[in-house]
N, C-alpha and C positions, 0 to 999 in steps of 0.2 A: 284671466287674460291669456289670449292665445299668442304664442310666439311662433311666427311663421318664417322668419328669415334668419333665425339664430344659427342653424347649421352653417350657412354661408359665412356669417359674421364670425363664428367661432373658428372656422378653418383659418380665416385670415388673422384673427387676433390671438391665436394660441400663445404667442410670445409676449402678450401685453400685460403681464401680471405685475401687480405692485409688490414692492419689497417691504413696504412699511405702511400701515394704515393706522390712523388715530381716530378713535371713536368720539362722537359728540363734540367735535371741534376742539379737541384738546390742544393746549398751547405748545406742544412739542415741536410742531413744524413752523417755527418762527424765523428760521434762517435758511437761506438758499444753500443747498449742498454745493460743495466745490465743483462737482461735475456738471453743474448747471449755471456756473458763474457767467457764462457768455449769453445769457438770456437777453433777447431783445424785447423789453417790456412793452414796446409800442405795437407789437404784432398781435393781432387778434386772430381767432379762427378763420374769419373771412379772408384776412391777409394770407394766411397759410394756404387756403384753398386756391387762391389766385396764383401764388408763387411758393409752392412747397419746397422745402429744403430738407432732404433726407437726414434723419437723426437730429433735427434742430431741437435745441433745448427750449422748453416752454415752462412758464409758471402761470397757471390760469386759475380763476375762480368762477364758479357758475352755480346756477340753481338747477337742481335735478328735475328734469322733465319726465323722464321715463327710466324705469329699472327693469332689466330683463335678467332672468336666472335660467341656468341650464346645468344639469348634472351630467358630467362625463364619468369615465371609469372610476377615478379615485377621488375626485373633488368636485366642487361647484364653481361655476364661473358666474360672476355678477357683472353686468354691463350697465353703465350709466350713460344716458344722453343728457347733456347739460346745456342750458342757455348761458352763454358767456356773459359775465359781468366784468366791467373794466375797473381796475384799481383806481381810487381817487388819487393816490400818491404812487408814482412810478418808482421802480427800483426795489431793492431788497427790503427797505424799510416798510414797504407796503404790507408785508406779511408778519411784521415783528410784533404786532399787538392784536388782541382780540377785543371786540369784534373787528374784522377787517372792513375798512371803509371802501365801499364800491358804489358804482353807478351803472346804469344800463350799458351793456356791451353790444357787440355785433357778432352774430353767428352762433352756431352750435358746435360742441365738441363731444367726443366720446372717451370714456375711460373704462378699461376692462380689468377685473381683478379675479384671480383664481384663489379660492379659499379651500384649505384642507380642513378636514374634521367638521364639516357642516353638512347636515342632511338637507335634502331638497325641501322638506317641509319647513325647516328653519330658514332656508333661503327665501322661500315664498313669503314667510312672515316678514322677513327683512325687506322684501320687495314692497309689500303692502305698507309697512311702517314708513318707508322712505318716499312713498308717493302720496300718501294721505296727509302727511304733515310736511310742509316744504322743508327740504334739506339742501344744504349747500356743500359743494365740494371745492377744496383747494388742492390742486394737483401740481406737482413738480415732476417733470419727466422729459421724454424725448418724443418727437413726432414719430409714430409708428407707420402711419400711412394716411392718405386721404381716401375715404371710401364712400360709397353710396349708402345712405340711410333713408329709407322711405322716400326716395326721389331727390334727396338733397345730398350734395357732397359735403362731408364733414371730416375734419382731422381727428384721428384717434391717437391718444397719448399712451405711450408705454411709461407707466408711472414708476418713479423712483421713491417719491414721498407723497403722502396723501393725508388729508384731514377731512372729515365729514361730520356735519352736524346741523341741527336746526337753528342754532344761534351763532353760527360762524361769522356772519357778516352783518354790517349795518349799511342798508341801502340808502344812499344820498339821493336827493331829488335832482 
């Protein structure tokens, strides 16, 4: 898979690193951190694109549509493009149990993670693993910016907490 626009994206997203990532949808991210208590659970990525509020707190869940990897001097950056899913139950209780009950949402969002001590080969395997088997991302963070991604405007999240896994959600009809 060729990565054509990563240098532009990486210049912008250099500060969008997660501080904590949970693998395989581990249940640790079940409470909203205090710094995100003011989340407006009704705002979707599409709402953010129409009316962005700098540094706005968000808690979103989505299905991973694309994963890009890039090696810079000392670490690897992994960028996820996710199709938004809406929580069935709004508010902090929405993430308190696994699997998380979700339904179709609106819009796309991006999350960027800088990983230390990972080779580019490991990152490429990670990229393949997370696109061949559907994976879901739960992210809590702040709006970093609204950027162009392949002709669409999408919000990118500066992650404070994140959970990732193939069994993280239960999609309701």
